[in-house]
C-alpha positions, -999 to 999 in steps of 0.1 A, spaced: -2 -4 -6 13 38 -11 2 71 -1 4 96 -19 19 131 -5 6 166 -8 24 191 -6 9 228 3 31 249 3 26 286 23 55 304 35 66 289 68 104 294 58 98 323 38 131 349 38 151 328 63 181 312 58 188 274 58 218 258 62 212 221 51 239 193 49 242 165 41 214 177 8 223 153 -23 218 111 -20 231 81 -29 213 77 -59 180 93 -73 147 97 -52 137 115 -16 167 108 8 161 126 36 183 160 32 176 157 -2 140 161 5 149 192 31 163 218 10 133 212 -19 110 218 7 128 243 27 127 260 -6 95 255 -13 86 274 23 100 298 10 138 296 26 166 304 11 186 270 13 225 266 11 227 227 8 262 211 13 274 173 4 307 155 13 304 147 -29 284 176 -49 271 152 -79 246 143 -53 235 182 -52 226 183 -86 186 165 -86 183 185 -56 192 212 -72 171 204 -105 142 201 -81 146 228 -60 145 250 -98 114 234 -101 101 239 -77 114 279 -83 128 281 -51 162 298 -40 187 268 -32 229 277 -34 248 242 -32 287 243 -14 312 205 -7 315 199 28 329 176 48 310 173 80 340 158 94 363 178 90 359 218 111 383 237 87 355 228 55 325 227 78 344 264 90 345 274 60 309 266 43 296 285 73 312 313 64 305 309 27 270 300 39 269 344 56 294 357 26 254 349 6 229 352 25 240 368 54 228 344 81 218 308 93 183 314 106 180 274 103 201 243 108 200 207 99 218 182 104 216 155 87 249 132 75 244 95 93 250 62 81 254 29 97 277 2 100 268 -38 107 284 -49 139 286 -52 179 318 -49 192 335 -81 190 332 -77 150 332 -43 145 368 -23 141 380 3 159 390 23 127 350 15 117 338 31 147 360 59 153 349 66 119 312 64 123 318 89 155 330 115 129 304 105 106 271 106 133 278 125 158 314 150 156 292 159 124 270 174 141 289 190 174 309 202 145 279 220 120 263 230 160 296 247 169 307 267 135 268 283 131 258 286 167 277 323 175 258 335 142 228 327 158 235 342 192 241 379 174 213 370 155 192 368 186 169 335 176 175 305 156 169 275 151 186 241 151 173 204 141 189 173 141 191 137 126 190 113 153 176 73 142 152 49 163 179 29 162 191 51 187 159 46 209 158 4 202 168 -26 189 158 -20 154 164 -59 138 204 -54 129 235 -52 153 249 -22 145 264 -10 181 281 19 166 254 39 150 230 29 179 252 48 201 261 78 180 225 82 175 215 84 210 239 104 216 226 131 189 191 132 201 210 143 245 232 161 233 208 180 214 187 182 247 215 196 267 222 228 245 183 232 243 185 239 279 224 257 270 209 283 240 175 288 249 177 325 271 194 335 234 163 322 216 174 292 203 159 262 198 174 226 194 153 200 184 160 163 171 138 145 145 142 105 145 133 88 109 124 52 115 129 24 82 122 47 54 120 34 17 151 64 12 177 57 -18 198 41 7 180 10 5 185 0 -31 223 18 -31 236 -1 0 217 -15 25 197 -43 4 237 -58 -5 246 -59 27 209 -64 51 194 -95 21 214 -108 -4 206 -78 -27 169 -89 -28 158 -47 -25 122 -58 -22 131 -87 -1 148 -59 26 112 -40 21 95 -67 34 114 -77 59 113 -29 70 72 -32 60 68 -57 90 80 -43 114 51 -9 108 27 -3 122 8 19 96 3 -1 61 33 16 41 69 26 39 73 65 45 106 81 24 124 112 35 94 136 26 81 126 58 113 134 77 112 170 56 75 169 74 90 171 111 121 191 103 99 223 85 73 224 109 102 226 144 123 246 121 87 274 117 70 291 142 46 272 147 78 254 165 82 288 188 74 267 216 91 239 214 128 229 225 150 200 236 127 172 226 119 145 199 100 139 168 98 102 160 90 97 123 84 55 118 51 45 114 51 35 152 76 12 148 99 19 179 61 15 209 53 -19 191 61 -48 209 76 -73 188 
């Protein structure tokens, strides 16, 4: 079963500057970052979109252009402080502000502590957690000077519970993103900066076809989708547009009194027993 996803743009981010990391995608379709960049632009935001692989931003830019939005792209390695600092400076130079920050980069690696190498463990920390730290580190001073801001960090239901595979580093880092967001929310609340977390579940993003099916289902995409759907109470699987809708709400003034919380986007999976 599938459902239509109908956008009804209303200018909720009109004139706001949004910095979105990981705004490309590993393949065609609606990855989380691409969907957020497009959705924000549809709502009137001036979007500065980054990805480590600039080629992945081409479809994102095409979709924003088709929607009549504004998007500037830039290459950025979110695990490297100098690279993040340079991208933030480029956004400020282009648009003069950063009103919304979305830290979206992340990815899983299979294995528990015995079978996972220390190199993979360290890479997971850099990719999933240090990337969020660096984005906040370099954007928060600008938000402080502006006297307002909204930060949306991307976690995962793997940071809440077992989701079907041993991926200890991914689970640990995504849990850490949630707590880091809570701490920053309190630290910066009196400066009118809100920090919240979107917690996606098992969505059908391009990652399924490009990487996950090979890791977990012998390359059988339909088999993997069936496994994932079986865990979801709702009779369909969401995609990056569902994460984007949640991020849009938390970034907008509709969430002006919401900080230090998590919005779970998983079709009920994380509260289901068994």
